[in-house]
C-alpha positions in Angstrom: -52.6 1.1 26.2 -50.4 2.0 29.1 -47.6 4.9 28.7 -44.9 2.3 29.9 -45.5 0.3 26.6 -45.0 3.4 24.1 -41.1 3.3 24.1 -41.1 -0.2 22.7 -42.4 0.7 19.2 -40.0 3.5 19.0 -37.1 1.3 19.9 -38.1 -1.2 17.3 -38.3 1.5 14.7 -34.7 2.6 15.6 -33.5 -0.9 15.2 -35.4 -1.3 12.0 -34.0 1.7 10.6 -30.3 1.0 11.5 -30.7 -2.5 9.9 -32.2 -0.9 6.8 -29.4 1.5 6.7 -26.9 -1.3 7.1 -28.5 -3.3 4.2 -28.6 -0.2 1.9 -25.0 0.6 2.6 -23.7 -3.0 1.9 -25.9 -3.3 -1.3 -24.7 -0.1 -2.9 -21.1 0.7 -1.6 -17.6 -0.5 -1.4 -17.1 -1.3 2.2 -13.6 -2.6 2.8 -10.5 -1.2 0.9 -8.3 -3.6 2.9 -8.7 -6.7 4.9 -9.1 -6.4 8.5 -8.2 -9.9 9.7 -4.5 -10.9 10.4 -3.4 -13.5 7.8 -0.4 -14.3 9.8 -2.6 -15.7 12.5 -4.8 -17.3 9.9 -2.2 -19.2 8.0 -0.7 -20.5 11.3 -4.1 -22.0 12.2 -5.0 -23.2 8.7 -2.1 -25.1 7.6 -2.8 -24.6 3.9 -0.9 -27.0 1.3 -1.1 -28.1 -2.2 -4.2 -30.1 -1.5 -6.0 -27.4 0.1 -9.4 -26.3 -1.4 -10.7 -23.0 0.3 -13.9 -21.4 0.5 -13.6 -17.7 2.0 -15.3 -14.4 2.2 -13.4 -11.9 -0.2 -13.4 -8.8 1.9 -10.9 -6.7 0.0 -8.7 -9.7 -1.2 -5.4 -9.0 0.7 -5.6 -12.2 2.6 -6.6 -14.3 -0.4 -3.3 -13.3 -1.9 -1.5 -13.9 1.4 -3.1 -17.5 1.6 -1.9 -18.0 -2.1 1.7 -18.0 -0.8 1.2 -21.4 0.8 0.1 -22.8 -2.6 -3.3 -24.1 -2.2 -5.1 -25.8 -5.1 -8.1 -23.7 -5.2 -9.3 -20.5 -3.4 -12.9 -19.6 -4.0 -13.6 -16.1 -2.8 -17.1 -15.4 -2.1 -18.9 -11.9 -1.5 -22.3 -10.7 -2.0 -20.9 -7.2 -2.9 -19.4 -7.4 -6.3 -17.4 -4.4 -5.5 -15.3 -6.3 -3.1 -14.4 -8.8 -5.9 -13.6 -5.9 -8.0 -11.0 -4.8 -5.6 -9.3 -8.3 -5.7 -9.7 -8.4 -9.5 -7.7 -5.2 -9.8 -4.9 -6.4 -7.5 -4.6 -9.8 -9.4 -4.5 -8.1 -12.8 -1.6 -5.7 -11.6 0.3 -8.7 -10.1 -0.2 -10.5 -13.4 1.0 -7.4 -15.4 4.2 -7.8 -13.6 5.4 -4.3 -12.8 5.9 -4.1 -9.0 6.3 -0.2 -9.1 2.8 0.1 -10.6 1.3 -2.2 -8.2 2.9 -0.6 -5.2 2.0 3.0 -6.3 -1.6 1.9 -6.6 -2.1 -0.3 -3.5 0.9 0.6 -1.4 1.0 4.4 -1.6 -2.8 4.4 -2.3 -2.6 7.0 -5.0 -0.4 7.8 -8.2 -0.7 10.6 -11.0 -0.5 7.6 -13.4 -3.7 5.8 -12.1 -5.6 6.2 -15.3 -2.6 4.8 -17.4 -2.0 2.1 -14.9 -5.8 1.1 -15.0 -5.7 1.1 -18.9 -3.0 -1.6 -18.9 -5.0 -4.2 -17.0 -8.7 -3.1 -17.6 -9.3 -5.9 -20.3 -8.3 -8.6 -17.8 -11.2 -7.7 -15.4 -14.6 -9.1 -15.3 -17.6 -6.8 -16.8 -18.7 -5.9 -13.3 -15.2 -5.0 -12.1 -14.8 -2.9 -15.2 -18.1 -1.1 -14.6 -16.9 -0.4 -11.0 -13.4 0.8 -11.7 -14.6 2.9 -14.8 -16.4 5.0 -12.4 -14.2 4.7 -9.2 -10.7 4.8 -10.4 -10.3 8.1 -9.1 -10.1 6.6 -5.9 -6.4 6.5 -6.6 -6.2 10.2 -7.7 -3.5 11.9 -5.4 -5.2 15.4 -6.3 -8.5 14.3 -4.7 -9.7 15.7 -1.5 -8.8 12.5 0.5 -5.6 11.7 -1.5 -5.6 8.0 -0.9 -7.5 4.9 -2.1 -7.5 3.9 1.6 -9.8 6.8 2.4 -12.5 5.7 0.2 -15.1 3.1 0.5 -17.3 3.5 3.5 -14.7 2.2 6.0 -12.0 4.4 4.8 -14.4 7.4 4.7 -15.0 6.7 8.5 -11.3 6.5 9.1 -10.7 9.9 7.3 -13.5 11.7 9.1 -12.4 10.5 12.5 -8.8 11.4 11.8 -9.8 14.8 10.5 -12.1 15.4 13.5 -9.4 14.1 16.1 -6.4 15.9 14.6 -8.3 19.2 14.2 -9.5 19.3 17.9 -6.1 18.1 19.1 -3.2 19.8 17.5 -0.6 17.5 19.0 -2.4 14.3 18.2 -0.9 13.8 14.6 2.7 14.2 15.9 2.2 11.8 18.6 0.6 9.2 16.4 3.5 9.4 13.9 6.0 8.9 16.8 3.9 5.7 17.9 4.3 4.2 14.4 8.1 4.7 14.7 8.3 3.1 18.3 11.2 0.6 18.5 9.9 -1.2 21.4 6.7 -2.2 23.4 7.8 0.1 26.2 8.1 3.1 24.0 4.8 2.2 22.5 3.1 1.9 25.7 4.6 5.5 26.8 3.5 7.2 23.8 0.0 5.7 23.9 -0.4 6.7 27.5 0.0 10.1 26.3 -2.3 9.7 23.3 -5.2 7.9 25.0 -6.7 10.9 27.0 -6.5 13.0 23.7 -8.2 10.1 21.6 -10.8 9.3 24.1 -12.2 12.9 24.5 -15.7 13.8 23.8 -15.5 13.7 20.1 -14.3 10.2 20.1 -16.9 9.0 22.5 -19.6 10.6 20.4 -18.4 9.2 17.1 -18.4 5.5 18.5 -21.8 5.9 19.6 -23.1 6.8 16.1 -25.0 3.9 14.4 -24.3 5.4 10.8 -20.6 5.5 11.4 -20.6 1.8 12.8 -22.5 0.8 9.6 -20.1 2.4 7.4 -17.3 0.4 9.1 -19.2 -2.7 8.3 -20.3 -3.3 12.1 -24.2 -4.2 12.0 -26.5 -3.5 14.9 -26.4 -7.2 16.1 -22.8 -7.0 16.7 -23.1 -3.9 18.5 -25.7 -5.4 20.8 -23.4 -8.5 21.3 -20.8 -6.2 22.4 -23.1 -4.2 24.8 -24.4 -7.7 26.3 -21.1 -9.4 26.6 -18.5 -6.7 27.1 -18.2 -4.9 30.5 -18.8 -1.2 30.0 -20.4 -1.7 26.4 -19.3 -0.5 23.0 -17.1 2.4 24.1 -15.0 0.4 26.6 -14.7 -2.5 24.2 -13.2 -0.1 21.4 -11.0 1.6 24.0 -9.7 -1.6 25.4 -9.1 -3.1 22.1 -7.1 -0.1 20.9 -5.1 0.0 24.1 -4.2 -3.7 23.8 -3.1 -3.6 20.1 -1.1 -0.3 20.3 0.7 -1.3 23.7 1.0 -5.1 23.6 1.7 -5.8 19.9 4.7 -4.6 18.1 3.7 -1.6 15.8 6.7 -2.2 13.4 4.9 -4.7 11.1 1.3 -3.4 11.9 0.4 -2.5 8.5 -3.2 -2.6 9.4 -3.3 0.3 11.7 -0.7 2.3 9.7 -2.7 2.5 6.5 -5.6 4.0 8.1 -3.4 6.4 10.2 -1.3 7.6 7.1 -3.2 6.6 4.1 -0.4 4.4 2.8 1.8 1.4 3.6 5.5 1.4 3.6 7.7 -1.1 1.7 8.7 -2.8 4.9 5.4 -2.6 6.5 2.6 -3.9 4.2 0.7 -6.8 3.2 2.7 -9.8 1.7 1.1 -9.3 -1.8 2.8 -5.9 -1.9 6.1 -7.2 -1.4 8.3 -7.3 -4.4 9.8 -10.8 -3.5 6.3 -12.4 -3.6 5.2 -11.0 -6.8 6.6 -13.7 -9.2 5.2 -16.6 -6.9 1.9 -14.9 -6.6 1.6 -14.3 -10.5 2.3 -18.1 -11.1 -0.4 -19.1 -8.7 -3.3 -16.8 -9.7 -5.1 -19.3 -11.6 -6.0 -20.9 -8.2 -8.1 -17.9 -7.2 -11.8 -17.8 -8.4 -13.9 -14.9 -7.3 -17.9 -15.5 -6.9 -20.5 -12.8 -6.2 -23.0 -14.7 -4.3 -23.6 -15.9 -0.7 -21.6 -18.8 0.8 -24.9 -20.9 0.8 -25.6 -20.2 -2.9 -21.9 -21.0 -3.8 -22.1 -24.3 -2.0 -25.3 -25.3 -3.8 -23.9 -24.3 -7.1 -20.4 -25.8 -6.6 -20.8 -28.9 -4.4 -17.4 -30.4 -3.6 -15.3 -31.6 -0.5 -13.6 -28.5 0.6 -10.9 -28.5 3.0 -11.1 -24.9 4.5 -13.7 -22.4 5.2 -12.9 -18.9 6.4 -16.0 -17.2 7.4 -14.9 -14.0 9.0 -17.7 -12.6 11.3 -20.8 -12.7 8.9 -22.4 -15.2 11.1 -23.0 -12.8 13.9 -25.5 -11.0 11.5 -27.1 -14.2 10.4 -27.7 -15.3 13.9 -29.5 -12.2 14.7 -31.4 -11.6 11.6 -31.8 -15.1 9.8 -31.4 -18.0 11.8 -32.9 -20.4 9.3 -30.2 -18.9 6.8 -27.6 -19.6 9.3 -28.6 -23.1 9.7 -28.8 -23.8 5.9 -25.3 -22.3 5.6 -23.9 -24.7 8.2 -25.8 -27.7 6.6 -24.3 -26.9 3.4 -20.8 -26.4 4.9 -21.0 -29.9 6.5 -22.4 -31.5 3.5 -19.4 -30.1 1.5 -16.8 -31.0 4.0 -14.9 -34.2 4.9 -13.7 -35.2 8.5 -10.9 -32.9 9.4 -12.1 -30.0 7.3 -11.1 -26.7 9.0 -13.3 -23.7 9.6 -12.0 -20.3 10.9 -14.5 -17.7 12.1 -14.3 -14.4 14.2 -17.1 -12.7 16.3 -17.8 -9.5 18.0 -18.8 -11.7 21.0 -16.8 -13.7 23.3 -18.3 -17.3 22.6 -19.5 -19.5 19.9 -23.1 -19.0 21.0 -24.0 -17.9 17.5 -23.7 -21.5 16.1 -26.9 -23.7 16.7 -25.9 -26.2 19.4 -26.5 -29.4 17.2 -24.0 -28.0 14.8 -21.5 -27.3 17.3 -21.7 -31.1 18.3 -20.4 -31.9 14.8 -17.3 -29.6 15.3 -14.1 -29.8 17.4 -13.1 -26.4 18.6 -9.4 -25.6 19.6 -9.8 -22.9 22.2 -6.3 -23.3 23.6 -4.7 -22.7 20.2 -7.0 -19.7 19.2 -6.5 -18.0 22.6 -2.9 -17.4 22.2 -3.2 -16.5 18.5 -6.0 -14.1 19.1 -3.9 -12.2 21.5 -1.1 -11.9 18.9 -3.6 -10.7 16.2 -2.2 -7.2 14.8 -5.8 -6.0 14.2 -7.2 -6.8 17.6 -10.7 -5.4 17.1 -12.8 -8.8 17.2 -14.1 -10.1 20.5 -12.9 -13.7 19.6 -11.5 -16.0 17.1 -12.6 -19.6 16.6 -11.1 -22.5 14.8 -12.8 -25.9 14.5 -12.4 -29.2 12.5 -15.4 -31.1 11.3 -15.9 -34.5 13.0 
């Protein structure tokens, strides 16, 4: 065997190890403690109404509750990880309980001395898997804990906490500048503050952190998505993250960007939070909770077990992973989506890449994409971390 062929098995082993780690983490941990997709963009694209029957990935349930404000007939939230559904269930139970202060202390402030008493009020409303999870993890809301916020728990929250600790410890002025940025009153002020922050953020520590596969896994970013970015984005992963962060913090108003606020501070403000946490929406949401039905399974299994003509699918970015690891499962999922759709059914997706190349060509021929519409909204997205947003209608 030539020596030039020796690195290949090692590279394959590294990939296999990363993929195994990703699976293990996603099978055993809470990943997302808040949704990382902008529902304001979604709702403008989706056009939900009283006839809408939605199938969506659960994530942390924030956007499920946001869509509920448009009054759809059904929202089926699907996730392979029962912990994600447990987060949604706890939010729904607190909304149904009707005390906005208790809801906001838990999911707005991220911690409260009354976390055990508040949980006890609603525990019986949760499914058995959700009870099992929260019986063990309700201390995520303990303000006396090391992290002091629910939003610094789960794997994505842990990464945010670790990165903030590392950066703020290495650069003593970074915390003050970051807080000033959150209070900026104009895009010009934001841009000026970020120009001061950027060299500090992108020192050696941040560049090293971005290159660590374990941290990307904890953030919910699988190896195939990292490879897509490396292949499609000039400068690779580091430039991708740096450019996305610059855009969202200099070109999108920070005043209502609750996505970045919660990870920078560990809490929301009442004037800067998801819609489900606003007191004026609580009664409406409580009256519509019956439309939400969580399912712990895959999208394909859900559609096999619950066939119907659904009007909307919200698939987040999970098809990036399927396209790389299980093309047969990707095709099966799309065939089931098309079987359970009518002409005009809407499909919303995001990707780490810049194109819809992850969708099989013959499937793409049965969809009508609207790039002109998604391009503008993608640029207004308050999260700003995806490579692209795609919206299509079934032909």
